[in-house]
C-alpha positions as CSV (number, residue, x, y, z in Angstrom):
1,M,96.4,-126.4,33.3
2,L,95.5,-122.9,32.4
3,A,95.4,-120.3,35.1
4,N,93.8,-117.0,34.1
5,T,95.2,-113.9,35.8
6,V,93.4,-110.6,35.8
7,S,94.9,-109.2,32.5
8,H,96.3,-112.1,30.6
9,P,96.4,-115.9,30.8
10,A,99.4,-117.9,32.0
11,S,99.9,-121.6,31.7
12,W,101.9,-124.5,33.1
13,G,103.1,-127.3,31.0
14,V,102.7,-130.7,32.7
15,A,103.1,-134.2,31.2
16,K,99.9,-136.2,30.6
17,K,98.8,-138.1,33.7
18,S,101.5,-136.5,35.8
19,P,101.3,-137.0,39.6
20,H,102.2,-133.3,40.0
21,L,99.2,-131.9,38.2
22,E,97.0,-131.8,41.3
23,N,99.8,-130.0,43.2
24,F,100.1,-127.4,40.5
25,N,96.3,-126.8,40.4
26,R,96.1,-126.5,44.2
27,G,99.2,-124.2,44.5
28,T,98.0,-121.9,41.7
29,L,94.5,-121.6,43.2
30,R,96.1,-120.8,46.6
31,L,98.2,-118.1,45.0
32,H,95.1,-116.6,43.4
33,E,93.1,-116.8,46.6
34,I,95.8,-115.1,48.7
35,G,96.2,-112.4,46.1
36,L,99.9,-112.9,45.3
37,V,99.2,-113.3,41.5
38,F,97.5,-109.9,41.5
39,L,100.4,-108.4,43.5
40,W,103.1,-109.8,41.2
41,E,101.2,-108.6,38.2
42,G,101.3,-105.1,39.6
43,W,105.0,-105.4,40.2
44,F,105.9,-106.7,36.7
45,T,103.4,-105.0,34.5
46,P,105.1,-101.9,32.9
47,D,103.8,-98.5,33.7
48,T,102.4,-97.1,30.5
49,R,101.5,-93.6,31.7
50,P,103.3,-90.9,29.9
51,C,106.2,-89.1,31.5
52,W,106.0,-85.3,31.8
53,T,108.7,-82.8,32.4
54,R,108.1,-79.8,34.7
55,K,107.7,-77.5,31.7
56,Q,105.0,-79.7,30.2
57,N,103.2,-80.0,33.6
58,S,103.0,-76.2,34.0
59,R,101.7,-75.6,30.5
60,R,99.2,-78.4,30.3
61,N,96.3,-79.2,32.5
62,K,96.8,-82.7,34.0
63,N,93.2,-83.6,33.4
64,E,93.6,-82.9,29.7
65,K,94.2,-86.1,27.7
66,K,96.1,-86.4,24.5
67,P,94.1,-87.9,21.7
68,L,95.0,-91.5,20.8
69,V,96.7,-92.0,17.5
70,R,96.2,-95.2,15.5
71,L,99.4,-97.1,14.8
72,S,100.0,-97.5,11.1
73,L,102.8,-98.6,8.8
74,D,103.9,-94.9,8.5
75,N,104.9,-95.0,12.1
76,L,106.9,-98.1,11.7
77,V,109.0,-97.2,8.6
78,G,112.1,-96.6,10.7
79,A,111.8,-100.0,12.3
80,F,111.5,-101.8,8.9
81,A,114.4,-99.8,7.4
82,L,116.6,-100.8,10.4
83,L,115.5,-104.4,10.0
84,I,116.4,-104.4,6.2
85,V,119.8,-102.7,6.9
86,G,120.6,-105.2,9.6
87,S,119.7,-108.1,7.4
88,I,121.8,-106.8,4.5
89,I,124.8,-106.4,6.9
90,S,124.4,-109.8,8.4
91,L,124.2,-111.4,4.9
92,F,127.3,-109.5,3.8
93,V,129.2,-110.7,6.9
94,F,128.0,-114.3,6.4
95,I,129.2,-114.3,2.8
96,M,132.6,-112.8,3.8
97,E,133.1,-115.4,6.5
98,N,132.4,-118.2,4.0
99,I,134.9,-116.7,1.5
100,F,137.6,-116.3,4.2
101,S,137.0,-119.8,5.6
102,R,137.5,-121.4,2.2
103,W,140.9,-119.6,1.7
């Protein structure tokens, strides 16, 4: 069964010809009708609004919006460098464990 919420889909995995499928369908529809799914989504969806300090608030107009910047590989160089360094360290530790275990 696939239950679509407001912003993204959610699904339940149930075995083929399961006697519980109808109960899942009815229960999920009830949760949607009552509005609990929308409420839970509001609780657990992260707040993506930017945080402002007092100094920034006094200098900037709140209605003024920052221009959106397209995410590119230039922005992610640090993450990839960290991934490579971590991989090299873990490979080194793995090799050292194999050497010491054979001793």
